[in-house]
N, CA and C atoms as a LAMMPS dump frame, in Angstrom:
ITEM: TIMESTEP
0
ITEM: NUMBER OF ATOMS
408
ITEM: BOX BOUNDS ff ff ff
-5.0000000000000000e+02 5.0000000000000000e+02
-5.0000000000000000e+02 5.0000000000000000e+02
-5.0000000000000000e+02 5.0000000000000000e+02
ITEM: ATOMS id mol type element x y z
1 1 1 N 0.829 -1.191 0
2 1 2 C 0 0 0
3 1 3 C 0.871 1.251 0
4 2 1 N 1.915 1.226 0.791
5 2 2 C 2.799 2.382 0.87
6 2 3 C 3.427 2.687 -0.497
7 3 1 N 3.818 1.639 -1.238
8 3 2 C 4.425 1.85 -2.555
9 3 3 C 3.436 2.486 -3.524
10 4 1 N 2.194 2.045 -3.517
11 4 2 C 1.212 2.621 -4.444
12 4 3 C 0.918 4.08 -4.07
13 5 1 N 0.935 4.406 -2.787
14 5 2 C 0.741 5.779 -2.353
15 5 3 C 1.892 6.652 -2.841
16 6 1 N 3.109 6.166 -2.682
17 6 2 C 4.291 6.914 -3.123
18 6 3 C 4.268 7.072 -4.646
19 7 1 N 3.887 6.027 -5.369
20 7 2 C 3.798 6.11 -6.826
21 7 3 C 2.747 7.132 -7.243
22 8 1 N 1.63 7.172 -6.526
23 8 2 C 0.575 8.128 -6.842
24 8 3 C 1.048 9.559 -6.601
25 9 1 N 1.75 9.785 -5.504
26 9 2 C 2.287 11.109 -5.195
27 9 3 C 3.301 11.518 -6.258
28 10 1 N 4.17 10.603 -6.66
29 10 2 C 5.192 10.902 -7.656
30 10 3 C 4.569 11.246 -9.009
31 11 1 N 3.425 10.659 -9.333
32 11 2 C 2.783 10.887 -10.629
33 11 3 C 1.996 12.197 -10.672
34 12 1 N 1.717 12.795 -9.524
35 12 2 C 0.894 14.011 -9.491
36 12 3 C 1.464 15.14 -10.344
37 13 1 N 2.76 15.455 -10.276
38 13 2 C 3.253 16.538 -11.137
39 13 3 C 3.059 16.234 -12.622
40 14 1 N 3.186 14.987 -13.026
41 14 2 C 2.975 14.621 -14.425
42 14 3 C 1.518 14.819 -14.813
43 15 1 N 0.609 14.431 -13.923
44 15 2 C -0.815 14.611 -14.181
45 15 3 C -1.151 16.096 -14.288
46 16 1 N -0.616 16.897 -13.385
47 16 2 C -0.87 18.336 -13.406
48 16 3 C -0.307 18.958 -14.679
49 17 1 N 0.875 18.518 -15.096
50 17 2 C 1.467 19.043 -16.323
51 17 3 C 0.632 18.66 -17.532
52 18 1 N 0.11 17.453 -17.553
53 18 2 C -0.733 17.018 -18.666
54 18 3 C -2.024 17.825 -18.719
55 19 1 N -2.601 18.103 -17.554
56 19 2 C -3.821 18.909 -17.518
57 19 3 C -3.528 20.317 -18.019
58 20 1 N -2.395 20.876 -17.607
59 20 2 C -2.032 22.223 -18.032
60 20 3 C -1.802 22.273 -19.535
61 21 1 N -1.156 21.243 -20.087
62 21 2 C -0.894 21.198 -21.523
63 21 3 C -2.193 21.096 -22.31
64 22 1 N -3.188 20.434 -21.763
65 22 2 C -4.461 20.257 -22.457
66 22 3 C -5.338 21.503 -22.369
67 23 1 N -5.037 22.391 -21.432
68 23 2 C -5.825 23.6 -21.24
69 23 3 C -5.621 24.534 -22.437
70 24 1 N -6.695 24.96 -23.08
71 24 2 C -6.534 25.82 -24.252
72 24 3 C -6.02 27.205 -23.857
73 25 1 N -5.266 27.801 -24.74
74 25 2 C -4.796 29.164 -24.532
75 25 3 C -5.892 30.116 -24.983
76 26 1 N -6.24 31.037 -24.104
77 26 2 C -7.273 32.018 -24.411
78 26 3 C -6.702 33.407 -24.149
79 27 1 N -6.83 34.284 -25.14
80 27 2 C -6.237 35.613 -25.047
81 27 3 C -7.278 36.653 -25.442
82 28 1 N -7.409 37.68 -24.609
83 28 2 C -8.241 38.829 -24.943
84 28 3 C -7.291 39.999 -25.184
85 29 1 N -7.503 40.693 -26.308
86 29 2 C -6.612 41.77 -26.734
87 29 3 C -7.394 43.083 -26.738
88 30 1 N -6.827 44.085 -26.106
89 30 2 C -7.464 45.404 -26.013
90 30 3 C -6.966 46.323 -27.12
91 31 1 N -7.902 47.035 -27.754
92 31 2 C -7.573 48.095 -28.706
93 31 3 C -8.363 49.324 -28.273
94 32 1 N -7.645 50.337 -27.799
95 32 2 C -8.34 51.54 -27.34
96 32 3 C -7.663 52.825 -27.82
97 33 1 N -6.787 52.708 -28.815
98 33 2 C -6.118 53.876 -29.368
99 33 3 C -6.547 54.101 -30.816
100 34 1 N -6.505 55.349 -31.24
101 34 2 C -6.906 55.711 -32.6
102 34 3 C -5.708 55.744 -33.536
103 35 1 N -4.801 54.821 -33.394
104 35 2 C -3.551 54.831 -34.139
105 35 3 C -3.477 53.623 -35.072
106 36 1 N -3.524 53.824 -36.394
107 36 2 C -3.442 52.697 -37.329
108 36 3 C -2.168 51.861 -37.165
109 37 1 N -1.078 52.469 -36.723
110 37 2 C 0.142 51.697 -36.467
111 37 3 C -0.114 50.708 -35.331
112 38 1 N -0.793 51.152 -34.291
113 38 2 C -1.146 50.289 -33.169
114 38 3 C -2.098 49.19 -33.625
115 39 1 N -3.066 49.537 -34.473
116 39 2 C -4.019 48.546 -34.979
117 39 3 C -3.29 47.43 -35.711
118 40 1 N -2.318 47.818 -36.556
119 40 2 C -1.55 46.807 -37.285
120 40 3 C -0.715 45.966 -36.336
121 41 1 N -0.188 46.578 -35.279
122 41 2 C 0.56 45.82 -34.277
123 41 3 C -0.344 44.769 -33.632
124 42 1 N -1.561 45.146 -33.297
125 42 2 C -2.533 44.202 -32.712
126 42 3 C -2.754 43.031 -33.664
127 43 1 N -3.01 43.33 -34.92
128 43 2 C -3.283 42.276 -35.896
129 43 3 C -2.046 41.403 -36.13
130 44 1 N -0.857 42.001 -36.088
131 44 2 C 0.385 41.21 -36.185
132 44 3 C 0.522 40.284 -34.982
133 45 1 N 0.255 40.815 -33.789
134 45 2 C 0.351 39.997 -32.569
135 45 3 C -0.606 38.819 -32.618
136 46 1 N -1.821 39.055 -33.081
137 46 2 C -2.821 37.992 -33.178
138 46 3 C -2.352 36.909 -34.15
139 47 1 N -1.83 37.337 -35.29
140 47 2 C -1.326 36.369 -36.271
141 47 3 C -0.155 35.579 -35.7
142 48 1 N 0.737 36.253 -34.997
143 48 2 C 1.877 35.562 -34.383
144 48 3 C 1.414 34.537 -33.348
145 49 1 N 0.408 34.883 -32.559
146 49 2 C -0.137 33.93 -31.59
147 49 3 C -0.654 32.688 -32.296
148 50 1 N -1.412 32.897 -33.355
149 50 2 C -1.957 31.753 -34.092
150 50 3 C -0.853 30.937 -34.764
151 51 1 N 0.134 31.621 -35.341
152 51 2 C 1.229 30.916 -36.02
153 51 3 C 2.07 30.108 -35.041
154 52 1 N 2.4 30.705 -33.907
155 52 2 C 3.301 30.049 -32.955
156 52 3 C 2.614 28.985 -32.1
157 53 1 N 1.369 29.243 -31.693
158 53 2 C 0.665 28.3 -30.827
159 53 3 C -0.19 27.314 -31.61
160 54 1 N -0.515 27.665 -32.834
161 54 2 C -1.437 26.867 -33.641
162 54 3 C -2.816 27.48 -33.55
163 55 1 N -3.373 27.864 -34.687
164 55 2 C -4.675 28.535 -34.693
165 55 3 C -5.757 27.704 -34.023
166 56 1 N -5.612 26.38 -34.072
167 56 2 C -6.603 25.506 -33.453
168 56 3 C -6.374 25.316 -31.959
169 57 1 N -5.298 25.882 -31.438
170 57 2 C -4.968 25.707 -30.02
171 57 3 C -5.067 27 -29.216
172 58 1 N -5.519 28.059 -29.862
173 58 2 C -5.648 29.335 -29.169
174 58 3 C -6.973 29.984 -29.554
175 59 1 N -7.642 30.544 -28.552
176 59 2 C -8.878 31.299 -28.762
177 59 3 C -8.549 32.756 -28.487
178 60 1 N -8.854 33.604 -29.445
179 60 2 C -8.488 35.02 -29.325
180 60 3 C -9.714 35.886 -29.553
181 61 1 N -9.873 36.877 -28.683
182 61 2 C -10.873 37.918 -28.859
183 61 3 C -10.154 39.26 -28.866
184 62 1 N -10.45 40.085 -29.849
185 62 2 C -9.962 41.456 -29.901
186 62 3 C -11.145 42.34 -29.55
187 63 1 N -10.985 43.18 -28.531
188 63 2 C -12.062 44.056 -28.077
189 63 3 C -11.64 45.502 -28.321
190 64 1 N -12.405 46.199 -29.167
191 64 2 C -12.111 47.592 -29.49
192 64 3 C -13.13 48.507 -28.832
193 65 1 N -12.622 49.544 -28.183
194 65 2 C -13.5 50.532 -27.564
195 65 3 C -12.804 51.882 -27.549
196 66 1 N -13.535 52.91 -27.161
197 66 2 C -12.959 54.257 -27.154
198 66 3 C -12.444 54.598 -28.545
199 67 1 N -11.35 55.362 -28.615
200 67 2 C -10.802 55.738 -29.924
201 67 3 C -10.401 54.541 -30.789
202 68 1 N -10.176 53.386 -30.171
203 68 2 C -9.803 52.181 -30.918
204 68 3 C -10.914 51.632 -31.791
205 69 1 N -12.13 52.083 -31.575
206 69 2 C -13.263 51.588 -32.365
207 69 3 C -13.078 51.903 -33.847
208 70 1 N -12.279 52.922 -34.143
209 70 2 C -12.024 53.293 -35.536
210 70 3 C -11.439 52.161 -36.353
211 71 1 N -10.729 51.25 -35.692
212 71 2 C -10.143 50.095 -36.363
213 71 3 C -11.214 49.229 -37.011
214 72 1 N -12.423 49.275 -36.477
215 72 2 C -13.478 48.39 -36.937
216 72 3 C -14.491 49.067 -37.859
217 73 1 N -14.241 50.333 -38.157
218 73 2 C -15.152 51.01 -39.076
219 73 3 C -14.952 50.461 -40.488
220 74 1 N -16.017 50.5 -41.256
221 74 2 C -16.013 49.935 -42.599
222 74 3 C -14.913 50.538 -43.479
223 75 1 N -14.599 51.821 -43.27
224 75 2 C -13.617 52.495 -44.112
225 75 3 C -12.231 52.596 -43.467
226 76 1 N -11.954 51.821 -42.426
227 76 2 C -10.659 51.862 -41.743
228 76 3 C -9.549 51.365 -42.661
229 77 1 N -8.338 51.905 -42.508
230 77 2 C -7.223 51.442 -43.343
231 77 3 C -6.849 49.976 -43.091
232 78 1 N -7.314 49.44 -41.996
233 78 2 C -7.005 48.038 -41.653
234 78 3 C -8.128 47.085 -42.05
235 79 1 N -9.097 47.569 -42.815
236 79 2 C -10.292 46.778 -43.127
237 79 3 C -9.99 45.402 -43.691
238 80 1 N -9.097 45.301 -44.662
239 80 2 C -8.822 43.984 -45.261
240 80 3 C -8.106 43.069 -44.271
241 81 1 N -7.255 43.636 -43.426
242 81 2 C -6.581 42.823 -42.409
243 81 3 C -7.568 42.341 -41.356
244 82 1 N -8.529 43.168 -41.016
245 82 2 C -9.575 42.75 -40.075
246 82 3 C -10.356 41.592 -40.684
247 83 1 N -10.673 41.685 -41.964
248 83 2 C -11.379 40.583 -42.643
249 83 3 C -10.578 39.291 -42.562
250 84 1 N -9.286 39.371 -42.862
251 84 2 C -8.425 38.184 -42.817
252 84 3 C -8.356 37.602 -41.407
253 85 1 N -8.302 38.475 -40.42
254 85 2 C -8.214 38.03 -39.029
255 85 3 C -9.495 37.322 -38.605
256 86 1 N -10.619 37.855 -38.996
257 86 2 C -11.898 37.209 -38.683
258 86 3 C -11.98 35.849 -39.371
259 87 1 N -11.554 35.786 -40.626
260 87 2 C -11.567 34.518 -41.371
261 87 3 C -10.672 33.473 -40.713
262 88 1 N -9.646 33.922 -39.997
263 88 2 C -8.735 32.984 -39.331
264 88 3 C -9.303 32.447 -38.018
265 89 1 N -10.504 32.914 -37.643
266 89 2 C -11.149 32.386 -36.447
267 89 3 C -11.093 33.279 -35.224
268 90 1 N -10.58 34.477 -35.366
269 90 2 C -10.504 35.41 -34.249
270 90 3 C -11.819 36.175 -34.135
271 91 1 N -12.332 36.306 -32.915
272 91 2 C -13.526 37.117 -32.669
273 91 3 C -13.087 38.56 -32.479
274 92 1 N -13.602 39.45 -33.289
275 92 2 C -13.295 40.874 -33.158
276 92 3 C -14.573 41.571 -32.754
277 93 1 N -14.504 42.267 -31.617
278 93 2 C -15.708 42.804 -30.979
279 93 3 C -15.652 44.317 -30.847
280 94 1 N -16.758 44.943 -31.154
281 94 2 C -16.91 46.386 -31.019
282 94 3 C -17.751 46.691 -29.788
283 95 1 N -17.355 47.735 -29.083
284 95 2 C -18.07 48.178 -27.883
285 95 3 C -19.278 49.028 -28.291
286 96 1 N -20.449 48.577 -27.9
287 96 2 C -21.667 49.319 -28.246
288 96 3 C -21.77 50.644 -27.487
289 97 1 N -21.222 50.722 -26.285
290 97 2 C -21.219 52.006 -25.559
291 97 3 C -20.45 53.055 -26.359
292 98 1 N -19.27 52.665 -26.843
293 98 2 C -18.465 53.587 -27.644
294 98 3 C -19.2 53.967 -28.929
295 99 1 N -19.802 52.987 -29.562
296 99 2 C -20.528 53.274 -30.803
297 99 3 C -21.634 54.304 -30.55
298 100 1 N -22.353 54.113 -29.475
299 100 2 C -23.426 55.041 -29.134
300 100 3 C -22.846 56.438 -28.876
301 101 1 N -21.75 56.516 -28.123
302 101 2 C -21.133 57.81 -27.805
303 101 3 C -20.576 58.504 -29.049
304 102 1 N -20.116 57.72 -30.019
305 102 2 C -19.568 58.296 -31.253
306 102 3 C -20.608 58.35 -32.373
307 103 1 N -21.849 58.054 -32.024
308 103 2 C -22.969 58.073 -32.963
309 103 3 C -22.697 57.183 -34.182
310 104 1 N -22.183 55.992 -33.908
311 104 2 C -21.953 54.993 -34.948
312 104 3 C -23.058 53.95 -34.891
313 105 1 N -23.406 53.421 -36.035
314 105 2 C -24.367 52.328 -36.114
315 105 3 C -23.668 51.137 -36.761
316 106 1 N -24.293 50 -36.69
317 106 2 C -23.674 48.784 -37.225
318 106 3 C -23.344 48.897 -38.709
319 107 1 N -24.116 49.663 -39.449
320 107 2 C -23.842 49.849 -40.878
321 107 3 C -22.518 50.578 -41.104
322 108 1 N -22.025 51.293 -40.079
323 108 2 C -20.741 51.991 -40.183
324 108 3 C -19.553 51.054 -39.967
325 109 1 N -19.858 49.864 -39.462
326 109 2 C -18.798 48.97 -39
327 109 3 C -18.491 47.867 -40.009
328 110 1 N -17.321 47.272 -39.836
329 110 2 C -16.936 46.114 -40.643
330 110 3 C -18.025 45.055 -40.476
331 111 1 N -18.465 44.432 -41.552
332 111 2 C -19.593 43.504 -41.436
333 111 3 C -19.304 42.232 -40.638
334 112 1 N -18.046 41.896 -40.411
335 112 2 C -17.734 40.654 -39.712
336 112 3 C -17.552 40.768 -38.217
337 113 1 N -17.62 41.992 -37.684
338 113 2 C -17.384 42.136 -36.248
339 113 3 C -18.611 41.713 -35.454
340 114 1 N -18.365 41.351 -34.214
341 114 2 C -19.461 41.088 -33.282
342 114 3 C -19.472 42.234 -32.271
343 115 1 N -20.435 42.216 -31.383
344 115 2 C -20.646 43.37 -30.501
345 115 3 C -20.75 42.948 -29.05
346 116 1 N -20.209 43.806 -28.183
347 116 2 C -20.351 43.637 -26.742
348 116 3 C -20.921 44.946 -26.201
349 117 1 N -21.68 44.852 -25.129
350 117 2 C -22.294 46.045 -24.559
351 117 3 C -21.243 47.048 -24.091
352 118 1 N -20.231 46.547 -23.372
353 118 2 C -19.177 47.413 -22.842
354 118 3 C -17.83 46.706 -22.993
355 119 1 N -16.941 47.298 -23.761
356 119 2 C -15.639 46.687 -24.018
357 119 3 C -14.842 46.419 -22.758
358 120 1 N -14.799 47.392 -21.848
359 120 2 C -14.011 47.185 -20.632
360 120 3 C -14.592 46.064 -19.779
361 121 1 N -15.901 45.944 -19.765
362 121 2 C -16.535 44.863 -18.995
363 121 3 C -16.177 43.508 -19.614
364 122 1 N -16.178 43.427 -20.939
365 122 2 C -15.814 42.177 -21.611
366 122 3 C -14.389 41.763 -21.252
367 123 1 N -13.484 42.716 -21.248
368 123 2 C -12.086 42.414 -20.91
369 123 3 C -11.974 41.944 -19.461
370 124 1 N -12.646 42.633 -18.547
371 124 2 C -12.625 42.237 -17.13
372 124 3 C -13.201 40.836 -16.954
373 125 1 N -14.309 40.563 -17.598
374 125 2 C -14.925 39.225 -17.491
375 125 3 C -13.976 38.141 -17.983
376 126 1 N -13.351 38.384 -19.114
377 126 2 C -12.418 37.387 -19.649
378 126 3 C -11.243 37.173 -18.697
379 127 1 N -10.741 38.222 -18.102
380 127 2 C -9.648 38.06 -17.143
381 127 3 C -10.118 37.261 -15.928
382 128 1 N -11.315 37.509 -15.456
383 128 2 C -11.861 36.742 -14.338
384 128 3 C -11.999 35.266 -14.691
385 129 1 N -12.217 34.979 -15.969
386 129 2 C -12.349 33.6 -16.446
387 129 3 C -10.992 32.947 -16.742
388 130 1 N -9.92 33.678 -16.485
389 130 2 C -8.586 33.109 -16.657
390 130 3 C -7.933 33.368 -18.002
391 131 1 N -8.509 34.222 -18.821
392 131 2 C -7.916 34.54 -20.112
393 131 3 C -6.673 35.406 -19.902
394 132 1 N -5.689 35.212 -20.759
395 132 2 C -4.515 36.092 -20.777
396 132 3 C -4.958 37.426 -21.372
397 133 1 N -4.329 38.498 -20.919
398 133 2 C -4.684 39.842 -21.363
399 133 3 C -3.497 40.44 -22.108
400 134 1 N -3.76 41.008 -23.272
401 134 2 C -2.709 41.627 -24.084
402 134 3 C -3.151 42.996 -24.521
403 135 1 N -2.291 43.967 -24.302
404 135 2 C -2.545 45.324 -24.773
405 135 3 C -1.282 45.819 -25.47
406 136 1 N -1.197 45.566 -26.772
407 136 2 C 0.008 45.992 -27.503
408 136 3 C 0.155 47.504 -27.535
C-alpha cells in the first residue's frame, strides 16, 4: 500500500502538467487607441499567436472601444486585415457604448465584427475567467 501511495504522489506533477498542456490558450486583446500603427501591431500579434501556438490551439478575442473603435469602421485602413483576421477564427468585438457615444451604427462597422455592450466589462470578465490579457 505504501508503494502505491508513493507512486501516486510521484505521478501528481505529471498529471498536473498534462492537464495544463491540455488547457486551451485564451487571449483577450485590447484596442483603445486611434492609431493605425497600433491597430496593425494588434493584428500582427494575433497572427503571431496563431502561427506560434497553432490557430486551433488558441482562442483570441480582440475588443475595441474608445478611440480604438475606428479600427473596426467599414472604411478603416485596416479593413482587409480585419477581414483576414476574422476569417482565421478570431472574434473581433466592437463596444456598443463607444458606438453610441460616437454616434456609430452597425452599418458603419466592418460587417464581420461582433458586438459587446461594454468593451471594458468584456475584458474584465475574460480576465476573471482566466484569459490572458494583451494590450500591444
